C-alpha positions in Angstrom: 33.8 -98.2 10.2 31.3 -95.5 8.2 28.5 -96.6 10.9 31.1 -95.9 13.6 31.9 -92.4 12.1 28.0 -91.8 12.0 27.6 -92.7 15.8 30.7 -90.7 16.7 29.1 -87.6 14.7 25.7 -88.4 16.5 27.1 -88.4 20.0 29.1 -84.9 19.6 25.7 -83.3 18.2 24.2 -84.9 21.1 26.6 -83.4 23.5 26.7 -80.0 21.7 23.0 -79.7 22.3 23.1 -80.9 25.6 25.6 -78.2 26.5 23.4 -75.7 24.9 20.5 -76.7 26.9 22.4 -76.5 30.1 24.0 -73.1 29.3 20.6 -71.8 28.3 19.0 -73.1 31.7 21.8 -71.8 33.9 21.6 -68.3 32.1 17.7 -68.4 32.7 18.5 -69.5 36.6 20.8 -66.4 36.6 18.4 -64.2 35.3 15.7 -65.2 37.9 17.9 -65.2 40.6 19.4 -61.6 39.6 15.6 -60.2 39.3 15.3 -61.6 43.2 18.4 -59.9 44.3 17.2 -56.7 42.6 14.1 -56.7 44.3 15.7 -57.3 47.7 17.8 -54.2 46.8 14.9 -52.1 45.8 13.3 -53.2 49.3 10.4 -54.9 47.7 10.4 -57.6 50.2 7.4 -59.7 49.3 8.0 -59.8 45.4 11.7 -60.8 46.3 10.5 -63.5 48.5 8.5 -65.1 45.6 11.0 -64.7 43.0 13.6 -66.2 45.2 11.1 -69.1 46.3 11.4 -69.7 42.4 15.0 -69.6 42.4 15.2 -72.3 45.3 12.8 -74.7 43.7 15.0 -74.6 40.5 18.4 -74.9 42.6 16.9 -77.8 44.3 16.0 -79.7 41.4 19.2 -78.8 38.9 21.9 -77.0 41.1 25.0 -78.1 43.1 24.9 -78.2 46.7 26.7 -74.6 47.1 23.8 -73.2 44.6 21.0 -74.5 46.6 22.9 -73.1 50.0 23.1 -69.4 48.4 19.4 -69.5 47.1 18.2 -70.7 50.6 20.0 -67.8 52.4 19.0 -65.2 49.7 15.3 -66.4 50.1 15.6 -66.3 54.2 17.1 -62.7 53.9 13.6 -61.7 52.0 11.7 -63.6 54.3 13.1 -61.7 57.4 12.1 -58.6 55.9 8.7 -59.6 55.3 8.6 -60.3 58.7 8.3 -64.3 58.6 11.4 -64.5 61.2 10.1 -68.2 62.1 10.6 -69.5 58.7 13.7 -67.7 58.0 15.3 -69.0 61.2 14.0 -72.5 60.3 15.9 -72.0 56.9 19.0 -70.5 58.2 19.6 -72.6 61.0 21.8 -75.4 59.5 23.1 -72.9 57.0 26.5 -71.9 58.8 27.4 -75.6 59.3 26.5 -76.8 55.7 28.7 -73.9 54.2 31.4 -75.0 56.4 31.0 -78.8 55.5 31.1 -78.3 51.5 34.0 -79.8 50.0 35.5 -76.4 49.3 34.2 -74.6 52.6 32.6 -71.2 52.1 33.7 -68.9 55.3 31.9 -65.9 53.5 28.8 -68.0 53.0 29.1 -69.1 56.7 29.7 -65.6 57.8 26.6 -64.1 55.9 24.5 -66.9 57.1 25.4 -66.2 60.7 24.7 -62.5 60.1 21.3 -63.4 58.5 20.5 -65.4 61.6 21.5 -62.5 63.8 19.3 -60.4 62.2 16.1 -62.7 62.2 16.5 -63.5 65.9 17.0 -59.6 66.6 13.6 -59.0 64.5 12.4 -61.5 66.8 13.2 -59.5 69.7 15.8 -61.9 70.9 18.8 -59.8 71.2 21.1 -62.1 73.3 20.5 -64.8 70.5 21.6 -62.3 68.0 24.6 -61.1 69.7 25.9 -64.6 69.9 25.3 -65.1 66.0 26.9 -61.7 65.0 30.2 -62.6 67.4 30.2 -65.6 65.5 30.1 -63.9 62.3 32.8 -61.3 63.7 35.2 -63.8 64.3 35.4 -65.1 60.5 35.4 -61.7 59.3 38.5 -60.9 61.6 40.1 -63.8 60.2 39.4 -62.8 56.8 40.5 -59.1 57.3 37.2 -57.6 56.1 37.4 -54.5 57.9 34.2 -53.0 56.4 32.3 -55.9 57.2 33.5 -56.1 60.8 32.7 -52.5 61.4 29.1 -53.7 60.1 28.7 -56.3 62.5 29.6 -54.0 65.4 26.6 -51.7 64.0 24.7 -54.8 64.4 25.8 -55.4 67.8 25.0 -52.2 69.0 21.6 -52.8 67.7 21.2 -55.6 69.8 22.4 -54.1 72.7 20.0 -50.9 72.2 17.3 -53.7 72.2 18.5 -55.1 75.4 18.6 -51.7 76.9 22.4 -51.8 77.7 23.5 -48.4 76.6 27.1 -48.8 77.6 27.5 -52.0 75.2 25.8 -49.9 72.3 28.0 -47.0 72.7 31.1 -49.6 72.9 30.1 -51.4 69.8 29.7 -48.1 68.1 33.0 -46.8 69.1 34.6 -49.7 67.6 32.5 -49.6 64.5 33.6 -45.9 63.8 37.1 -46.9 64.7 37.1 -49.5 61.8 35.2 -47.6 59.3 37.9 -44.5 59.5 40.6 -47.1 59.5 39.3 -47.8 55.9 38.2 -45.1 55.3 34.5 -45.4 54.6 31.9 -42.7 54.2 29.7 -44.8 56.7 32.1 -43.7 59.5 29.9 -40.3 59.9 26.5 -41.7 60.2 28.0 -43.9 62.8 29.6 -41.1 64.5 26.4 -39.2 64.6 24.6 -42.1 66.2 27.5 -42.6 68.9 27.2 -38.7 70.1 23.4 -38.7 70.1 23.7 -41.6 72.5 25.6 -39.6 75.0 23.6 -36.2 74.4 
């Protein structure tokens, strides 16, 4: 019986050690990811891409499926800003469907991936494709009643319309963005309203 108690004690100690190791690993991963996202916010695109590349490698080795998808999305966001839109589009392409196919579908993740795809195509001078992805994201955001994000999507649509040279569509999208921002209300409304006024001046 004593041997059984000792085995049980050893098993418990091993479990505690394993739990501690996993917690420490997760904390380390979180710190690296946080560093990458902070670099994104500070517009240090190349550095962010380097750090987020490492975050993705760790996630693919140790993380669950949702963590991997988030890491891929964050890296793709950085790649868009560095100008590597080809690789970003390759990474982002499957993401909307993969977020939707999770055991607990992530609608927000799907909308963000669609938005990033739109941004990548817009930077690649492909505004028609960009508008398609922005439109898909907008439908999700409407269902989620995410008013601020809906307004932002109309600004993206206006950007794509401008790239196409369609001033009427740009103006209509900006009008809708202003309306949504003012309904919250949001300080972003003034800047978008100024852009709309400049379009007709």
